[in-house]
C-alpha positions, -999 to +999 in steps of 0.1 A: +394+350-012+404+322+010+431+296+017+420+270+006+392+281-016+384+252-040+356+239-018+336+272-018+302+273-034+302+311-034+311+313-072+282+291-080+259+313-060+270+347-073+274+335-109+238+323-108+227+358-099+250+372-126+231+352-152+197+360-136+203+397-137+221+397-170+253+413-157+284+413-178+306+400-150+320+370-132+326+359-097+359+340-093+376+321-065+410+335-055+433+313-035+452+338-014+478+328+012+476+348+044+508+367+038+495+378+005+461+392+017+471+428+019+485+429-016+454+410-030+430+434-014+449+465-026+448+451-061+410+449-063+406+484-075+432+485-102+420+451-115+385+464-119+368+444-091+337+459-073+344+438-042+350+404-027+340+380+000+364+367+025+365+332+041+390+314+063+416+324+073+412+360+062+382+374+081+401+389+110+433+399+093+414+420+068+402+443+095+437+457+097+439+462+059+407+478+047+402+515+050+368+514+068+351+488+090+315+492+099+300+487+133+286+452+126+321+439+116+337+456+145+313+440+170+316+405+154+354+410+150+356+398+114+350+409+078+331+387+054+325+412+026+346+440+010+333+468-012+356+488-035+344+524-033+346+549-062+378+564-049+395+530-047+393+527-009+380+495+007+351+492+031+345+460+051+314+446+067+301+412+080+271+396+063+272+363+082+248+374+108+223+386+082+226+352+064+220+332+095+189+351+107+173+355+072+177+318+065+159+309+097+131+333+088+127+319+053+128+283+063+108+287+095+086+317+093+071+312+127+104+312+145+110+340+169+143+349+186+125+356+219+106+323+220+130+309+246+166+303+255+191+298+226+221+276+229+252+283+208+278+255+207+312+270+200+328+304+206+348+311+174+340+334+145+308+316+135+295+318+171+302+355+173+282+361+141+253+339+153+253+355+188+253+390+173+224+380+150+204+365+178+209+396+200+198+419+172+167+397+166+157+400+202+169+369+220+166+372+258+189+344+268+219+329+249+239+301+265+274+298+250+290+264+254+325+258+243+353+233+248+375+262+261+354+276+289+377+306+291+369+314+255+332+312+261+336+334+291+355+360+271+328+361+244+300+365+270+320+392+288+326+411+256+290+409+243+273+412+277+237+403+283+219+382+272+250+359+268+261+335+295+290+311+293+287+274+303+315+248+305+316+220+279+308+194+306+273+210+309+266+209+271+239+182+275+221+198+303+224+233+287+197+222+261+170+219+288+142+242+279+159+257+249+140+270+219+170+270+196+203+252+194+230+262+169+262+242+162+289+267+151+318+243+156+334+222+128+323+190+144+301+171+120+317+185+089+331+160+063+363+147+077+356+157+112+342+137+141+305+140+149+294+165+175+292+149+209+260+164+223+230+144+236+196+158+228+177+141+256+170+174+275+160+193+244+123+200+239+110+185+206+096+219+197+130+234+196+147+244+163+181+228+157+205+245+133+240+239+120+262+264+101+279+235+083+267+226+048+291+198+039+273+175+045+239+191+042+227+170+071+253+165+098+249+137+123+237+164+148+209+174+125+200+139+116+196+130+153+174+160+159+152+153+129+147+117+140+134+128+174+110+153+158+128+186+160+127+210+131+162+215+116+181+240+094+215+234+077+242+259+069+236+262+032+209+288+036+232+310+057+256+310+027+229+319+003+214+347+023+247+363+033+252+370-005+221+393-006+235+423+012+268+419-008+248+424-040+231+454-026+265+470-018+282+460-050+255+465-076+225+481-057+205+450-067+180+432-045+185+395-049+163+366-037+170+331-025+146+309-045+140+272-042+157+267-076+188+285-064+189+264-033+184+232-053+212+242-077+237+244-049+224+213-031+230+193-062+267+203-062+273+190-026 
């Protein structure tokens, strides 16, 4: 469920698994206006759905609609996955943090969250999921840099150590000594201006990630690759966040294969 929803690659992902596991089912995109979210979620059970994913702009509003919200979603402040329980009640969680970390581990098996400072660019919903994921993975220093310094400060204050907020003017210097940099802003997405961050201070051994997957290689990632940094785009985060959803909905363990990734890449 989203508004808009036509751009989503989630149907392609989940229907791939439907075929792979020979399930008699289908994953459909539902364009739901914000004022219709409550009615749409409450209709899941009578219409025979086992659950749904939520994307913009519904992730926060859904927290006030579902019957139960787990600790992960409460901490992140958003729901990305809803499960319809046997009694018709709705349970919400957030799988974005799982998707982010497990993609990094699959693409870069030697990466470790405690290898050095992490820099998170942005302080919105994506940043909250990434920061939570890094904290759970053992990061010892997370520098949050955002255009609105007050918003970065609020996030750091809410999450506590190891987060620290830095003003946008320090975004270039903030990369000094970092082992990981993650863009969680919309800058670099198709139709948006490129991210204005110089990589001069970033060690060439650092991993550079972007949660954007349209395009697969943003100008930020291209610049990092050209200077020798390992990179990771946002498609893998989308792929891996689907895995815990399938465990909740069908009690099936899914895998992200090279074929699955290539199937979605061809659609972009």
